[in-house]
Structures are given as C-alpha cells and as structure tokens.
C-alpha positions, 0 to 999 in steps of 0.5 A: 747815130746808129747806122743799122737803124737806116740800113733797110734791113729789119733788125730788132737788135738795133732797137735793143742796142739803142735802148741800152746805149746808156751802158756805153757811156756809163762803162766809159765814165766808170773806166775813166774814174777807175783810171783803167786806161792809165793803168793799162798804159802803165803796163798793167794789162791783165784783170788781176794787174788792173784790179790791183792798181784800181782797187777793184775786184778782178771779176768786175775789171774783167767784165768791164774791160770785155765790155770796153773791148766790145765798145772799141775802147780796148783790144784783147789778146788772150787774157791781156788788154791793150789800148786803141789809138783813141784810148791811148791818146785821149783816155790815158792820163799819161797823154798830154791830150788826155780828155777824161775830165770831160766825163764830169760834165758830159756824163754828169748827173745834171745831164742825165737827169735832163735827158731822161725827162725828154718826154716832158720836155717835148710836150713842153717844148723846153727844159722842165728844170733849166738849172743851167740858165740859173744865175751863177749855176754851179754847173758852169764851174764843172763845165769850165774845169772838165771841158777845158782840155777839149775846148783847147783843141777847138780854140786852136782851130778857130781863133787863128781865123780871128786873131793874128799878128801883134797889133794891139787889140781889145778882145771881149770873150762872152760866156768865157767859161774856162777862158781858153778862147780868149787865152788862145787869142792872147797866146797868138797876139802878144799885144792883145788884151782880153776881158772874160765875161761870165759868172764870178765863180766861173771866171775864177777858173778862167783866171787860173787858166790864164795864169797857168798859160802865162798870160794872166797879166793881160787877162781881165774879168767882167762878172755878171750876166751877158744880158745885163753887164755893161760891155762898154765900147771900142772892142776890136773883137768880141768872141761869143763861143757856145752861147747862142744855142742857149737862147731863142732867136729873139734873145740872140738878136738882142745880145747881137745888137748889144755886141754890135753897139760895143764893137768899134766900127769895123770890129768883128763878132766871132761865134763858135757854135754847133751849126747844122746844115740846112736839112737840120739832120747833118752833120750828126753831132751838130744836128743832134745837139738840138735835143740837148738844148731842148732838155737843158734850156727853156728855148735853146736850139742849134741854128743853121748858117742862114738863121745866124745870117738873118739874126746878125743882119737884123742886129746891124752886122754885115759881111756874115761868113762861116768857116768850117773847122773840120775835123772839129765838130763846130763852125766859126761865124764872123760878121763885121760891125 
C-alpha cells in the first residue's frame, strides 16, 4: 500500500501515482523477459551493452532502465546501471534464488483481465469470469511452473513445523500444484510417503519436480477435484496449502469435514494461507489478497484465525493453532482430528 495516501498531507500526485501503478509491474515483467538483470549481472552495464545482449533498441533500454532505477530495482552511476541486493538475489538468472518465473503467473493476462473487471466484480460480489475454478484450468499449470521458486521458500518455512524425524508417515497434499509442499516433507522425513492431489495436467509438474528433487519413488498422485475424489483414510498429515481462500465458509467446512474423516485419530491438518489480522486490513499482503480473490473466484476470500478456528471446530477438529512464518507473508494453521 502507498504510505503517502495516509500521510495526512494533501498530495494529488499520490492519486496520479496509484492510477499509473500498473506501469511498475509492466516494466518489471518486461525487464525480466528481456533478461535485463541477468545481462547486468554478466557485466553489461551501459544501455549499449545491455541492448546488444537483449536484442533491443538502445533508446528503449535506457528509458526502461531509468524507470527501473526510479522504481528501486536498479542503481545508476553516470551511464552505467547496477543491481540492487534484491534484484541480484531474485531477478538475475545467475542467482540460485531467482524468482523471475513468478511473473508468468502474477502478471499474466488472466490476472490483469480479472483485476480490471473490479467494478463488475464488486457489484456482483465475485468474479465475472472465474476461469481459475474451471476443471483442470490451464492457469494452474502456469502457476505450478512459474511460482515454484517462491513456494520453495515458503515450504521451507512451514513444513518443518509439521513434519519432522524419520518415523513412517502417510501425507496427502491437497491442491498440490508444483508439489513442493509435499516434496519438502519428503526431504525432511526419509520414511514418509506423499500423495499429491490435483488436476492431472498440474500433477505432471509435481511429478517432474519430485523426480528432480530425488524423491520421485516416494511421491504418488491422486488426480481430480478435491471435493470429488476419494481421499481414503489413515493419513497422518493432510496438507491444504493455499486452497481455502478460493471458497466460502460453507465449502471450506465441507472440505475440512472430508479431511477430518480421512485423517487417522490424532492426525493433523496443516493449512498454509494468507491470514489477515482481525482488523482485516493488516498485514498488507495478507489483507490485500482478498481483492485478488474477489476478482478471481466466485466466493473466495481471506480468513482470519478466528474464522479458521470456527470452520475447523465445526468440521470436528480440535486444538487449532497458528504459527507466524515471518518474514514469509503467510501463516500456518494446524488442527488435530
């Protein structure tokens, strides 16, 4: 959120900046596609050098790099550009922490088109074209491939609170996507087995990632809709990452009841989500995600801990707890069957 909007001083420029904020994401996505940050990391620092590497016009590169400097993604000394700590760590392909692929999903056409229909969505109270919830939507394969580098960090923060040691454990990963939540569990527990549940095309990505991680022999799949497929019973842990925000309270209670019935007595559900504080306007990323759900889903939302607690208790769970995963923007909620 823009702090100048609440500074107490009249500032018409802040309104102008907010209405042109889309330029920032467009410029960053463009720079990622042109590999500007990677070229600078490789030693091409002037507009002429970067343009030659990117196959672009010198004038275009200069204007884009100046804008990226204004946005805080580059530094500039004379006619040469440099990387900030963030851009070198996350936006250069030379970095093992490269996150550039997330632009494919976060700044993809489907996201932009949904958000630009905000007026119609507010009037309706939900998405006008909720493509994301259509069966086996191609969006989720894009998500699985693009978002994996970022989710790997989130999973490393959350899963150790749920899976430890080497005791044999059966783990179900609902809406597995890229599979990294379950894959992280397999890496932490060499005696665990994970079944990833998701649409068939998405599970292809999860299986590929499991093989790359060297845990493919302990990774199984369960294709289909989480609401329709048979989970079976006797699971030690059921992961439900970034799934609840797509649905309303009634549907969440429904899936939580199904999960509760699939867990063995004493088994745990682990929910990883954007969980705003009770005021629903903080922290900014978690609270702001509600608008994303308004424009992308028919009834999705973000839920506070007290709302999760009520839903889980209504589904038959007990001992509901929350773990703050800061500096990650999400929180972990667990409950016992």
